[in-house]
N, C-alpha and C positions, 0 to 999 in steps of 0.2 A: 609495281611498287605498292606495298600494302602497309598502311599505317605510317607513311612517310619514310619508310626504310627501304633502301634499294634491295633488289633480289639477290645481289651478290653478298649481302651482309652475313648470311648463314655460312657462306663459303669462307669468309674471313674468320668467323668464329671457329669453324672447323680446323682451319690451319693453325689457329692459336692453341686450340686444344691438343692438336697433334704435336706442336712444339713443346707444350707442357708435359705431355706423356713421354716424349724423348728425353727431356730434362730429368724427370723422375726415374726413368729407366737407366739412364747413365749414372745417376746418383746411387741407385740401388746396386748396380754392378760394381761401382767403386767401393761401396761399403761392404759388399760381399767379398771383394778381393782383400780388403783390410781384416776381415774376419779370420783368415787362415793363421795369421801371426798370433792372435789371441787364443785360438784353439790350441796351437802348439804350446804356447806358454802355460796354459791351464793344464794341459795333458802332462807336461814335464814336471809341473809342481805337485801333482797328485799321485804320481807313480813313484815307487821306490827306485833309487838310482840303478839298481841292478837290472831292472826291467824297462827302463826308459826307451832304449833303442827299439826293442820289440814292440812296445806300446805305440811309438811313433809310426813305425812301419805298418802296423795293423790299422791304425787310424787312417793313414794315407790310402792304404789298399781298399779298406771298406768304403771310405769316402768316394774314391774313384769308381768302385764297382756300383755303388748306389747312385752316384751323381752322374758323371759324364759317360760312363759305360752303359748303365742300365736305363737312364731316363729317356733317351731317344727311342729305344725299343718299346718301353712302356707307353710313351706318348703315341707311337705308331699303332700299338694294340688298341688303345682307347679310341684313336681316330678310326680304325678299321671297324670296331664294334659299333661306333656311332653311325658309320656309313652303311652298315649292313642293311638297315631297314629303309634306306632312302634310294631314290633313283640315281643311276650312275651318270653324273655330270660333273663338269669342272667346278660349278658352283657348290654342289653338295660335298665334293672332296675338300674344297677350301673351308667350308663351314664346319665340317667334322674335324678337320685339323685345327682350326681356330678354337673350337670348343674343347678339344683335347688339351690345348695349351693352357686353358683355364685351370686344369687340375694342378699345374705347376704352382699357381698362386696359393692354392690350399695346402699343398705339401710344404711350401716355403713358410707359410704361417704356422703349420704344425711344427716344423723343425725349429723355428724361432721360439715358439712356446716351450719346447723341450730344452732349448739352450738356456732360456731364462729360468726354467725349473731347476736346472743343475746348479744355478747360482745359490740355491738354498743349502746345498751340501758342500760347496767349494771349500770354505774355511775348515770345516771338520775333516774333509779328506786331505787337505794340505797338512794339517796337524798330524794326522795318522801316518802320512808318508814321511814325515820328518822324524818320527819316533824310531829309535833303534829297535830292531826286531829280526826275526828270521829272514834272511835274504839281503840284509843290509851290511855293508862292510864294517860298520862301527858297532856290531853286536857285541855286548859285554861278555858273552859266554866264551868267545874264542878270539884269538888274535886275527884281525881282519886280513892282513896281507898273507899270512901263512895259509889260512883257510881258503882264501880266494885262489892262491896258486895251486893248492891241493885239489880244489874242485876243477880248475881249468886243465890241470895236467894230472890225471889220476895215477899215472905210472910213477910219479915222483913222491917221495916221502918228505914232506916239509914238516919239520918239527917245531913246535911253538916254544920248546925249552931253549933253543939255540939263540934266541934273541935276547 
């Protein structure tokens, strides 16, 4: 006993810290899951209607390639690179893997910063997506339905004068 405090006091503090870490980890995962709906809504509001399906599919594909498909491989590469100069033991394997997971925190921070940076351009891009122009069905130069059916079915001759 040192300073009137029992030797098990540090163990109790450590378990309290571990519980706090688990709470913040769960909160972070919850907020990360809530992010997908916001990203889809933003994406659909800044893309012209004709390209929204393709844009959503591309966003999901790239997100999965860079996220759940690529990150375990990249984490393993970093862990192997860190372990290369160390003796081969279970402790060194654990420490190199633990340190490679720290890269995830930096990548998440970078991604969050980029997400906040896009907020500067959101209103401008939404206004541009709402303006009639090439590729939108409400283009003033041509009848939307006839032009759309002509582009979808090139063998048919849809006339704009019949309407």
